[in-house]
C-alpha positions in Angstrom: 0.1 0.1 0.2 2.3 2.6 -1.3 2.3 5.2 -4.0 4.6 7.7 -5.2 2.3 10.7 -5.0 0.2 10.6 -2.0 -2.8 12.4 -1.3 -2.0 14.4 1.7 -5.1 16.0 3.6 -4.7 18.2 6.7 -3.7 15.7 9.3 -1.6 15.5 12.3 2.2 15.4 12.4 4.0 13.1 14.5 8.1 14.1 14.5 9.9 11.8 16.4 13.4 13.0 15.5 14.0 14.4 18.9 12.6 11.7 20.8 15.1 8.7 22.5 15.3 5.7 20.5 13.0 3.7 22.9 10.1 6.0 22.8 9.8 6.2 19.3 8.2 2.9 18.3 5.7 3.0 21.3 4.5 6.4 20.9 4.1 5.8 16.7 1.8 2.6 17.6 -0.2 4.5 20.1 -0.9 7.4 18.1 -1.7 5.0 15.1 -4.2 3.2 17.7 -6.1 6.3 18.7 -6.8 7.0 15.0 -10.2 6.5 13.9 -10.9 4.3 10.4 -9.9 6.4 7.4 -7.6 8.5 10.0 -4.1 9.5 9.5 -0.9 11.2 10.6 2.2 11.9 9.2 5.4 10.6 10.6 8.5 13.1 10.2 11.5 10.8 11.1 15.5 11.2 10.3 15.6 8.4 8.5 13.7 5.6 6.4 12.2 3.6 9.2 12.0 0.2 7.7 12.2 -1.7 10.8 8.9 0.3 12.0 7.5 -0.6 8.2 8.1 -4.6 9.1 6.2 -4.3 12.6 3.6 -2.6 11.1 3.1 -5.9 8.4 3.6 -7.9 11.8 0.7 -6.3 13.6 -1.5 -4.9 10.8 -0.6 -6.5 7.3 -3.1 -5.3 4.4 -5.1 -3.1 6.9 -3.2 0.1 6.7 -1.6 2.9 4.3 2.0 4.0 4.3 2.7 6.6 1.6 6.0 8.2 1.2 5.6 12.3 1.1 9.2 13.2 1.6 12.8 11.3 1.3 15.0 13.6 2.2 18.1 13.4 4.3 16.9 13.8 8.3 13.6 14.7 6.9 11.4 11.6 6.1 7.9 12.0 6.1 5.4 9.2 5.8 1.5 9.2 5.8 0.3 6.4 7.8 -3.4 5.7 7.2 -5.8 3.5 9.3 -7.3 1.4 7.1 -9.5 -1.2 9.4 -10.6 -1.0 12.9 -8.3 -4.4 13.9 -5.8 -6.3 12.3 -7.3 -8.6 9.8 -7.2 -12.2 9.6 -4.6 -13.7 7.7 -2.4 -16.5 7.2 0.7 -16.5 9.2 2.9 -19.5 8.3 2.6 -22.2 6.4 3.9 -25.3 8.7 5.1 -27.4 5.6 7.5 -25.1 5.0 8.4 -24.6 8.5 8.6 -28.2 9.7 10.9 -28.8 6.2 14.5 -30.6 7.2 16.4 -27.0 6.0 14.3 -24.8 8.4 16.6 -23.8 11.5 15.4 -23.2 15.0 16.6 -20.0 16.6 18.7 -20.2 19.8 15.3 -20.9 22.0 14.3 -23.6 19.9 11.7 -22.0 18.1 11.1 -22.4 14.2 8.1 -19.3 14.1 6.6 -17.2 17.1 3.6 -15.3 16.9 4.6 -11.8 16.9 1.6 -8.8 17.0 2.0 -7.1 19.9 -1.7 -7.0 20.2 -2.7 -10.4 21.1 -4.1 -12.5 23.3 -2.3 -15.8 22.7 1.0 -17.1 22.5 2.1 -19.8 19.9 5.1 -20.9 18.4 6.7 -24.0 16.3 9.1 -25.3 18.6 11.8 -28.1 17.9 13.5 -30.7 20.0 16.5 -32.5 18.5 16.6 -36.4 17.9 16.4 -38.0 21.5 16.4 -34.7 23.3 14.2 -34.1 26.4 12.5 -31.5 28.6 12.6 -32.6 32.1 9.9 -33.4 34.1 8.2 -29.7 35.4 4.9 -28.5 36.4 3.2 -26.6 33.7 1.9 -23.2 34.1 -1.1 -22.1 35.6 -3.3 -22.0 32.1 -3.8 -25.0 29.5 -1.7 -25.4 26.3 -2.4 -27.1 23.1 0.3 -28.8 21.2 -0.1 -30.2 18.0 2.7 -32.4 16.5 3.6 -31.4 13.1 6.7 -34.0 12.6 8.8 -36.5 14.3 7.6 -37.9 17.3 8.5 -39.2 20.8 6.3 -39.2 24.2 5.4 -37.4 26.8 5.4 -38.8 30.7 2.4 -37.8 32.8 2.3 -38.4 36.7 0.4 -41.9 35.8 1.4 -43.2 32.0 3.4 -42.2 28.7 1.5 -40.5 26.0 2.9 -41.3 22.4 3.3 -38.3 20.0 3.3 -38.9 16.3 2.3 -36.4 13.5 -1.2 -35.0 13.5 -1.3 -35.5 17.7 -3.2 -32.8 19.0 -2.1 -32.9 22.9 -4.0 -31.1 25.7 -1.7 -29.8 28.4 -3.5 -28.9 31.4 -2.8 -26.4 33.6 -0.2 -27.3 36.5 -0.3 -30.8 35.0 3.4 -32.8 35.4 4.9 -33.8 32.3 8.0 -34.3 30.5 8.7 -34.8 26.9 11.4 -37.0 25.2 11.9 -36.7 21.3 12.2 -39.6 19.1 15.2 -40.8 16.5 13.9 -37.8 14.1 13.5 -35.0 16.3 10.2 -33.5 17.5 8.4 -30.2 16.0 5.2 -29.0 17.3 3.1 -26.0 17.5 2.3 -25.0 20.6 -0.6 -22.7 21.7 -2.0 -21.3 25.0 -2.8 -17.6 26.7 -0.3 -14.9 26.4 2.5 -14.6 28.9 5.7 -12.8 29.1 8.2 -15.7 28.9 8.2 -19.5 28.5 11.2 -20.5 31.3 11.6 -23.9 31.2 13.9 -25.0 28.4 15.7 -27.7 27.5 18.9 -27.9 25.3 18.2 -24.5 23.4 14.1 -25.4 23.5 11.4 -23.9 25.0 8.9 -25.9 27.1 5.3 -26.0 26.6 
């Protein structure tokens, strides 16, 4: 949603050039959130805010306008328009690609994470290496759903063992005791639960759910 010649009605101007760096993006997103549908503001910055554009794509893909009005040194001006009341439903990831053999996990063991700030859920695709384990622990104070995408293994509960294979949807009730063990091909799974700040339980570089 970008045009070389943007329509520039009288709109508010937000100049962030004098702000501390940690304050810039939160201020910009608050300004955007306060707009009515169809409303806009002009962002003034000292450089092309490419990282900010990436964040807008994560948050509001296809639901906002981004029009460059000026591209001079230390005087970049972008009109940002709110085109939808909320973030739009959209496909975020193709799990058939994420679980391909050449997909690499990050240092936390995540192949993909749900990124938008304005969300009620946390979700990630996680990987345990072959024969890897997540040691026995008590789960958080909310339920977790796990969908096995590839590989296999098992979960040990207080009383028994649950085998895991591609396609299995596992329910982890709140505060339940469990441990994970990956099979010889490793284990990749999608985890979905209520949003929280961190996932502290980890094994050999992989977060637990």
